[in-house]
N, C-alpha and C positions, 0 to 999 in steps of 0.2 A: 213197570216199566221203565226205559232205559233209553238214553238220546246220549248219542258222543256225536261229537263235531272239533272240526280244528280252526281256530282265529289266528289272524296275522294282525297283530299288533302294532299297526306303524302310526308313523308321523300324525296323520290327520285325524286316528282315531283317538290317538292322544290330547291332539288339541280339540277336537270333539268333546271328549272330556271333559277338558280341562276350563273350558267356556262353559259348561252346563254348571258343574261345580262351583266355579269362583261367582257368579252371576249371578245363581241362588242364592247365594247370602246376601249378610246384611250389607260388609265391607262393600262387595262390587257392587249393590244397588247402590248405594250411598254414590262411589266413587262414579259412578255412570248416571247419576244426579247430579252431585256438585260438578260436572263437564259437560253438561244440556245447560247447568242452570250459569255457567260460566259463559259457553257460546249465547247463549241468549241474553241476559245482561250486557253481555258485550254488545251485541247489535244494537238494541234497545240505546241503550247512551251513549251509543260510538264509540268505542273507547274498544281500539282491537287491540289492547296486550290481553283482556278477557275472556274475545274469541282465541285469543295463541295458547291464552292457562288451559282454557275450559276445549278446545281440541287436543292439548296436550293430554291434559290426563284421563278421557274418554276416549283418546289409543293410545295409552301407556299398559293398561293390561294388560287386549287384543294382543296389542304385539309382542309385548314380556312372554306372554302365554305359547305363542305359536314359539320364540325363539327356545324355550324351555320344553316344547313337542319334541323340534326337530333334535335337538343337543339328547333327550332320553330315549329318541326312537333309534342312536346311533350305539345304546349298550346292549352289552351280547343279550340279557333276556328277551329283547325284541329280537333279535337275528330269527330266533327260529321259532314256526308255530307254537303255537300250548294247545293242547289237548284239552279237552273238556269233555267230562262224563257224567251225566245229572243221574240221579238213581233216586229212588224213593224215601233214600236217608239223605243223601245232599248233593254235592257238588265234588269233584274230585279234580286238581287239573294237575297236566302232566307235563312236563317239557326234558323231553331224554330221562334222563335215570333221577330227576325230581320227581316228586310228587307229595301233593298237598289235600286232605280234604277238608271240608265247612259243612257241617251240618244245618241243614234248610232251617230251623230254631234259632239258629246263630247267627244270619242274617242279619244284615241292618236293615238295608229297603234296597226294590230294585223301581229303575226311573229308565224312561229313553230320549232319545233326540231323537231326531231327523234320520242320524247315520248307526248310529248303533243303541244295544242293549244294555244298564250298566246294571252291577249284580254288586252293592258296596256289601262286604264283609266287616264294614267298621264305621264308621263316619268319615275316616279320610282313606280307605282302601277300596278299589273297586276290580271285576275282573269285566273285562269291555269286548262288549262282543256284535263289532260291526257289524250290521246289517248287510251287507257286501261278502264278507263269508259265512253268515247263516243258509243264506238261499233260500230254499224251500223248505227250510226247517226253522226257520223262524218264528211261524205262528205254533209250532211244537213245546218249542225254546219257551215262548212266551207262556205258551198253557201249561209247560212244567213248572213253572216260576208262578206262576198264581194261584195254581193246586198245590204247593206246598210249603207256601208263603202268608201269613196271614195278610189280607186285603185292607188291612190298614198301611201296610208298609209297601205295598205293590203301585207304583203309578207310570205301568206302561199303555203307551196310545198304539196299535198298532201301525 
């Protein structure tokens, strides 16, 4: 079975990926916790400086990720759509004359957000499949990923 589709990774898709990647790691969770605790402590003790500190800590990461996503979306690689071809052996991605192939057994994990399916090729790098671009092929893509990767590596919700 083969499955082919095109996706356009825009700033919104990049931001969605960055948010999920950052806030599922210890540093993202710790930063959010520290910011929330600062706000709560400031309100309870009536120290506005704690509230301001907490708000800055809470807002810094999402705002900086949004700015980074906007900047990355301007790179030439994100200007053209990416063409994906999923086969029994793995996933091929191509754009113009450039082509890469990754075997299913070499895939790190697959996760989902409300806006995207994310197929990690290692701990940091991933292919982002915006749900809006997948359309009716979304369930077929999920089935292909789920049937070719170990169940422990797949954390996708439809």
